[in-house]
Each structure stands twice: as structure tokens, then as C-alpha cells.
C-alpha positions in Angstrom: 110.0 82.5 -33.0 112.6 79.9 -34.5 112.1 77.6 -37.4 110.8 74.8 -35.5 108.0 76.2 -33.8 106.9 78.1 -36.7 106.4 74.5 -38.5 104.5 73.3 -35.6 102.4 76.5 -35.5 101.6 76.4 -39.3 101.2 72.7 -39.4 98.6 73.0 -36.6 96.7 75.9 -38.5 96.9 73.9 -41.7 95.0 71.0 -40.0 92.3 73.5 -38.7 91.9 75.2 -42.1 91.4 71.6 -43.6 88.3 71.3 -41.4 89.7 68.8 -39.0 88.4 69.1 -35.4 90.8 69.4 -32.7 90.1 69.5 -29.3 92.3 71.1 -26.7 93.6 67.7 -25.9 94.5 67.1 -29.5 96.1 70.2 -29.7 98.5 69.6 -26.7 99.3 65.9 -27.9 100.3 67.2 -31.0 102.4 70.0 -29.7 104.0 67.5 -27.1 104.5 65.0 -30.1 106.1 67.4 -32.5 108.5 69.2 -29.9 109.4 66.8 -27.2 109.2 63.5 -29.7 111.5 65.3 -32.0 113.9 66.1 -29.1 113.8 62.7 -27.7 114.4 61.2 -31.3 117.3 63.5 -31.8 118.9 63.1 -28.5 118.8 59.2 -29.0 120.0 59.4 -32.6 122.8 61.7 -31.2 123.8 59.2 -28.3 123.8 56.5 -30.8 126.2 58.2 -33.1 128.5 59.1 -30.2 128.8 55.5 -29.3 129.3 54.6 -32.9 132.1 57.1 -33.3 133.9 55.4 -30.5 133.8 51.9 -32.3 134.3 53.3 -35.7 137.3 55.7 -34.9 139.9 53.7 -36.3 137.9 53.2 -39.7 137.9 56.3 -41.5 135.6 55.0 -44.5 132.5 53.3 -42.4 132.9 56.3 -40.2 132.2 58.8 -43.0 129.6 57.0 -44.7 128.0 56.7 -41.0 128.2 60.4 -40.5 126.3 61.1 -43.7 123.8 58.4 -43.6 122.7 58.9 -39.8 121.2 62.4 -40.5 118.9 60.8 -43.2 118.1 57.8 -41.2 117.0 60.1 -38.3 114.7 62.0 -40.7 113.1 59.0 -42.2 112.6 57.8 -38.4 110.8 61.3 -37.6 108.9 60.5 -41.0 107.6 57.2 -39.7 106.8 58.6 -36.4 104.9 61.8 -37.9 107.4 64.2 -36.3 108.5 65.6 -39.4 107.6 69.3 -40.4 107.2 68.7 -44.1 104.2 70.0 -45.5 103.7 68.0 -48.9 102.4 64.6 -48.4 
């Protein structure tokens, strides 16, 4: 088991431990959103980064700034979509 699946399972069990009622459909929807939603978000941001690399390849300063800022922007988008594995709310 890798870290990503462990976070999904622990988050699911924490929700159950806090007394939330989750039907079978709720559990599948949660796993679908966490796994496939995160994958789709990562691929979308990766493709956007590749496209911007070609646009910024002759400008090193914006390229470095973009390279360091895009992972945080992707993380913030995952937080907005409730796809992040953070435990503290």
C-alpha cells in the first residue's frame, strides 16, 4: 500500500469514526473523487506546465517562478475541490 491509498483509507475511517453515516455509494464516490479526481487534476496541471514551458523557454526568471509556484497552485486547487489528503481542518 502506498501513501496515497493510505491517506484515502485513513480519511475514510476518520469520517466513520466521527459518526458520519456513509452509504456504499458515498464510499465509492469518496474514493472516486480522491483517486481519479486527484489524478485528473495532476494531469491537467502537468499538461498546463508543459505548455507553459514552451512559451517561457527563453525567459528563465518567469520560468523558475512558474516552476516553483505551480505545485502550490495545484495543491490549492485540490483543497478547493476537497481532494487533498490533509487531516487538519
